C-alpha positions in Angstrom: 104.1 79.2 270.0 102.5 81.9 272.1 103.8 85.4 271.6 105.7 87.1 274.4 103.5 90.1 273.9 100.4 88.0 274.6 102.0 86.4 277.7 103.2 89.7 279.2 100.2 91.9 278.3 97.4 89.3 279.0 99.0 87.1 281.6 95.8 86.1 283.4 94.0 85.2 280.2 96.9 83.0 279.2 97.0 81.3 282.5 93.2 80.7 282.5 93.5 79.3 278.9 96.3 76.9 279.8 94.4 75.7 282.9 91.3 75.0 280.6 93.7 72.9 278.5 94.8 71.1 281.7 98.4 72.2 281.3 100.0 71.3 284.6 101.9 74.2 286.4 100.5 76.8 284.0 101.0 79.8 286.3 104.5 78.7 287.3 105.5 78.2 283.6 104.2 81.6 282.6 105.9 83.2 285.5 109.2 81.6 284.5 108.8 82.8 280.9 108.2 86.4 282.1 111.2 86.2 284.4 113.6 84.8 281.8 112.3 87.4 279.3 113.1 90.1 281.9 116.6 88.7 282.3 117.0 88.7 278.5 115.8 92.3 278.1 118.0 93.6 281.0 121.0 91.9 279.4 120.2 93.5 276.1 119.8 97.0 277.7 123.1 96.7 279.5 124.7 95.4 276.3 123.4 98.4 274.3 124.7 100.8 277.0 128.0 99.0 277.0 128.4 99.3 273.3 127.4 102.9 273.3 129.9 103.8 276.0 132.7 101.8 274.3 132.2 103.6 271.0 132.4 107.0 272.8 135.6 106.0 274.7 137.2 104.6 271.5 136.6 107.9 269.8 138.5 109.7 272.6 141.6 107.6 272.2 142.8 109.2 268.9 142.3 112.7 270.2 144.3 112.0 273.4 147.1 110.4 271.4 147.3 113.5 269.1 147.5 115.7 272.2 150.4 113.6 273.5 148.3 112.4 276.4 149.6 108.8 276.0 149.0 107.8 279.7 145.4 109.0 279.6 144.9 107.3 276.3 146.2 104.0 277.8 143.7 104.4 280.7 140.8 104.8 278.2 142.1 101.8 276.2 142.0 99.8 279.4 138.4 100.9 280.1 137.4 100.0 276.5 139.0 96.5 277.0 137.1 96.0 280.2 133.8 97.1 278.5 134.5 94.6 275.7 135.0 91.8 278.2 131.9 92.8 280.0 130.0 92.9 276.7 131.1 89.4 275.9 129.7 88.2 279.2 126.4 90.1 278.7 126.1 88.7 275.1 126.5 85.2 276.5 124.0 85.9 279.3 121.5 87.2 276.6 122.0 84.2 274.4 121.5 81.8 277.3 118.3 83.6 278.2 117.1 83.5 274.6 117.7 79.7 274.4 116.0 79.1 277.7 113.1 81.3 276.6 112.6 79.3 273.3 112.7 76.0 275.2 110.1 77.2 277.6 107.8 78.6 274.9 108.0 75.4 273.0 106.7 73.5 276.0 103.6 75.7 276.4 100.6 74.7 274.3 98.2 77.1 272.6 95.4 78.6 274.6 91.8 77.7 273.6 89.1 80.1 272.5 86.5 81.1 275.0 83.8 78.9 273.4 85.9 75.8 273.9 84.2 73.7 276.6 85.8 72.9 280.0 86.8 69.3 280.3 89.6 66.8 280.7 88.9 64.0 278.2 86.8 62.8 275.2 83.8 62.2 277.4 83.6 66.0 278.0 83.4 66.9 274.3 80.2 68.5 273.1 78.1 66.9 270.3 77.0 70.0 268.4 75.4 68.3 265.3 74.4 64.9 264.2 72.2 63.2 261.6 71.3 60.6 264.2 69.8 63.3 266.5 72.3 62.6 269.3 73.1 66.3 270.2 73.2 67.1 273.9 70.3 69.3 274.8 71.1 73.0 275.3 74.7 72.7 274.2 74.7 74.2 270.8 72.1 75.4 268.3 74.0 75.0 265.1 72.5 71.8 263.9 70.1 69.3 265.3 68.9 67.7 262.0 65.3 66.7 261.7 66.3 63.8 259.6 67.0 60.5 261.2 68.3 58.2 258.5 67.8 54.5 258.9 71.1 52.7 259.2 70.8 49.0 258.1 71.7 46.5 260.6 75.2 45.2 259.9 76.5 42.0 261.3 80.1 41.8 260.0 82.9 44.2 260.9 85.0 45.6 258.1 88.0 43.4 258.7 85.8 40.3 258.0 84.1 42.0 255.0 87.6 42.9 253.6 88.6 39.2 253.8 85.3 38.0 252.4 85.3 40.3 249.4 89.2 40.2 249.0 89.5 43.9 249.5 92.3 44.3 252.1 94.9 41.8 253.2 96.1 42.6 256.7 98.2 39.4 257.0 100.1 40.2 253.8 100.9 43.7 255.2 102.4 42.1 258.3 104.5 39.9 256.1 105.8 42.8 254.0 106.2 45.4 256.7 104.4 44.7 260.0 101.1 45.3 261.8 99.3 48.5 260.8 100.5 48.4 257.1 97.6 46.8 255.2 97.7 45.8 251.5 94.7 47.0 249.5 93.9 44.9 246.4 91.3 44.7 243.6 88.2 46.6 244.4 89.7 47.6 247.8 92.5 49.4 246.0 90.0 50.9 243.6 87.9 52.2 246.5 90.9 53.9 247.9 91.7 55.6 244.6 88.0 56.5 244.2 87.9 58.2 247.6 91.1 60.1 247.0 90.0 61.5 243.6 86.5 62.3 245.0 87.9 64.2 247.9 90.5 66.1 245.7 87.8 67.0 243.1 85.5 68.3 245.8 88.3 70.4 247.3 89.2 71.8 243.9 85.6 72.7 243.3 85.6 74.5 246.6 88.5 76.7 245.5 91.5 74.8 247.0 94.7 74.6 245.0 96.1 71.1 244.9 99.6 70.6 246.2 101.7 67.4 245.9 104.3 67.8 248.6 107.1 65.6 249.8 106.2 63.0 252.4 109.4 63.5 254.4 110.3 66.8 256.0 113.2 68.3 257.9 113.3 69.2 261.6 112.5 72.9 260.8 109.3 71.9 259.2 108.3 69.7 262.1 109.0 72.5 264.5 107.1 75.0 262.4 103.7 73.2 262.7 104.3 72.0 266.3 105.0 68.3 265.7 108.4 68.8 267.1 109.3 68.6 269.9 105.8 67.7 271.1 105.1 64.6 269.1 108.7 63.5 268.2 108.1 60.0 269.7 105.1 59.5 267.4 106.9 60.3 264.2 109.1 57.9 262.1 112.6 59.4 262.0 115.2 58.8 259.3 118.2 59.2 261.6 120.9 59.2 259.0 119.5 62.1 257.1 117.7 63.6 260.1 114.4 63.7 258.2 110.8 62.7 259.4 108.0 60.9 257.6 105.0 63.2 257.8 102.1 62.3 260.1 99.8 64.6 257.9 100.0 66.8 254.8 99.5 69.7 257.2 103.2 69.7 257.9 104.7 70.2 254.4 101.8 72.3 253.0 101.8 74.8 255.9 105.6 75.0 255.8 105.3 76.4 252.3 104.6 79.6 254.1 107.5 79.4 256.6 109.5 82.7 256.6 107.1 84.2 254.1 105.3 87.6 254.2 102.0 87.3 252.3 100.2 90.4 250.9 96.8 90.8 252.6 95.0 90.8 249.2 96.2 87.3 248.5 94.4 85.8 251.5 92.8 83.5 252.3 95.2 81.0 250.8 93.5 77.6 250.3 95.5 74.5 249.6 94.7 70.8 249.5 96.9 67.8 249.3 96.7 64.0 249.1 99.5 62.2 250.8 100.4 59.0 252.6 100.6 59.6 256.4 102.9 57.8 258.8 102.3 57.5 262.6 104.1 55.2 265.0 101.0 55.2 267.3 103.2 54.1 270.1 101.3 52.4 273.0 98.2 51.8 270.9 96.6 48.4 271.6 93.3 46.6 272.1 90.1 46.3 270.2 90.3 49.9 269.0 93.2 49.1 266.7 91.6 46.2 264.9 91.4 46.3 261.1 91.5 49.9 259.8 90.8 51.6 263.1 94.3 52.6 263.7 97.2 52.3 261.2 100.8 53.2 260.9 100.4 54.2 257.2 97.3 55.5 255.7 96.0 57.8 252.9 94.5 61.3 253.7 93.4 64.4 251.9 94.1 67.5 253.9 92.9 71.1 253.5 95.0 74.0 254.7 94.2 77.7 255.0 96.3 80.8 255.7 94.1 83.8 256.6 93.9 87.1 258.4 93.0 87.2 262.1 89.6 88.9 261.4 88.5 86.3 258.8 89.9 83.1 260.2 86.8 82.1 262.1 84.8 82.4 258.9 87.4 80.3 257.2 87.0 77.7 259.9 83.3 77.6 259.5 83.6 77.1 255.7 86.1 74.3 256.3 83.6 72.6 258.7 80.8 72.9 256.1 83.1 71.4 253.4 83.9 68.3 255.5 80.2 67.9 256.5 79.3 68.1 252.8 81.6 65.2 252.0 80.0 63.0 254.7 76.5 63.9 253.4 77.5 62.9 249.9 79.0 59.6 251.2 75.6 59.0 252.9 77.2 58.1 256.2 75.8 58.6 259.7 78.0 61.3 261.3 78.2 63.7 264.2 80.3 66.8 264.9 82.0 67.4 268.3 83.5 70.6 269.7 86.5 69.3 271.6 86.9 70.3 275.3 90.1 72.0 276.4 91.6 68.8 277.8 91.0 66.9 274.5 92.4 69.5 272.1 95.8 69.1 270.4 98.8 71.0 271.7 98.7 73.6 268.9 95.0 74.2 268.3 92.9 77.1 269.6 89.6 75.4 268.7 89.0 72.0 267.1 85.9 70.1 265.8 86.1 66.4 265.3 83.9 64.6 262.7 82.9 61.0 263.6 81.1 58.4 261.5 79.1 55.6 263.0 80.2 52.1 262.6 77.1 50.0 262.8 78.9 46.7 263.0 81.3 47.9 265.7 78.6 49.9 267.5 81.0 52.8 267.9 81.9 56.2 266.5 85.1 56.5 264.5 86.9 59.8 264.1 87.5 60.7 260.5 88.5 64.4 260.6 89.7 67.1 262.9 89.3 70.7 261.7 91.3 73.2 263.7 92.1 76.9 263.9 95.5 77.5 265.3 95.2 81.3 265.6 98.8 82.7 265.5 100.3 79.8 267.3 101.8 78.0 264.3 102.4 81.3 262.4 104.6 82.5 265.3 106.8 79.4 265.0 106.8 79.6 261.2 107.4 83.4 261.0 104.4 83.5 258.6 103.2 87.1 258.4 100.7 89.1 256.4 101.4 92.6 255.0 98.5 94.9 255.4 97.5 96.7 252.2 96.6 100.0 253.9 99.7 100.8 256.0 102.1 98.1 254.8 102.6 96.9 258.4 103.1 93.2 259.0 101.5 90.9 261.6 101.2 87.2 262.2 98.8 85.2 260.0 96.3 82.7 261.2 96.7 79.0 260.1 94.0 76.4 259.8 93.8 72.8 258.7 91.5 69.8 258.5 91.2 66.3 257.2 88.9 66.1 254.2 89.1 63.2 254.7 91.2 60.4 256.3 90.5 57.2 254.4 90.8 54.2 256.7 87.8 54.7 259.0 85.7 56.1 256.1 86.4 52.8 254.3 85.5 50.9 257.5 82.2 52.8 257.8 81.4 52.5 254.1 81.9 48.7 254.2 80.0 48.1 257.4 77.1 50.4 256.8 76.5 49.4 253.2 76.6 45.6 253.3 73.6 44.0 251.7 72.8 40.4 250.8 73.8 41.3 247.2 77.1 42.9 248.1 78.5 46.2 249.4 76.5 49.2 248.1 78.5 52.1 246.7 77.1 55.6 247.5 75.9 57.5 244.4 78.7 60.2 244.7 81.4 57.5 244.5 79.9 55.4 241.6 81.4 57.5 238.8 84.8 57.0 240.4 84.3 53.3 241.1 82.6 52.4 237.8 80.0 50.3 239.7 77.2 50.7 242.2 78.1 47.6 244.2 81.0 45.4 245.2 80.2 41.8 244.8 82.2 38.7 246.0 83.0 37.7 242.5 84.6 41.1 241.9 
């Protein structure tokens, strides 16, 4: 949630940022926030004056009674009663303004950083790095690899390979639950477990503390990280208990720090977590949802950081390098995109997507998003840092990224590593799999 201070002190920058994010009616929305805040502050000022005057008058009553000035005392009492009534009206006015202000602020997305490209959709994202040399010329200088790995020609998509090698049973998942809930079996289940352990071990080696959080959260947690009310329709809701199945471990892990003041010297905090993730994916259909491309339940390892404002960009860079390192070790063709304003999430200030190439499908598959939320989530969470020097508090910065989401990684591993002998296992995964190849007889 944007802070009122930012909105009132840097109004034009906020409006320009919202327009870059293609937020309709940005100027009008910000103007309404400022006006409602003005009403709230005026009500508070009048309420303070009212209370102050009421206290002074109440103090006079006893003296007047002692002096036998009963009639004057009754007049003062009447004035105090009138002020009390007026105070109740002002209190109600202030509360209504506060509720309206919260509603308005929750409807306004985060503003993007200056380096976020202009654009309205995925086609406007910038490719900033690739090991297939597909970077747009002149867009960014952070990568352009000289290597151009040869990707073997693959003829079968992963859903056919999964059936041929008895790795994933999509029909059985439909029988048990419904579409989008596959059943992994045999070497397919082992591959899932191998990837989870590999990702967690890599995160631990990079200094992340492993967390095993709940996979259901309350409304306050969903609000804290921005899933509610923005993505309420995309979350599975347990209505009887008013709990939500998590769409990502970002939600419970980041909420560890809700209503917490963190000493500056403890930052950056680095957490990782493996969880199942649940997404309704309402409205999703077509070829892009075949097989593992889009699921309602899937496994993911998430990395989360809490940091100071001055160090959060460095943290973001380190997280990007960590995710890239995973894809290198998995020997997958990948590219990194800096998302344009119109393709960013509601809460992010800057976001990079990682995509792996599916040779059989001839398309790129998103496997990770790594975002810096600046103070947007922290303001909702009331997550603050306490400075060591002067003991003052200020909002922290929060960051998170997938490291990694499994379904499309599995799809790319199967499709890009199929050989006449079987499906080759990358060297980094072989200790976890106990084999270097998956054969049909397995």
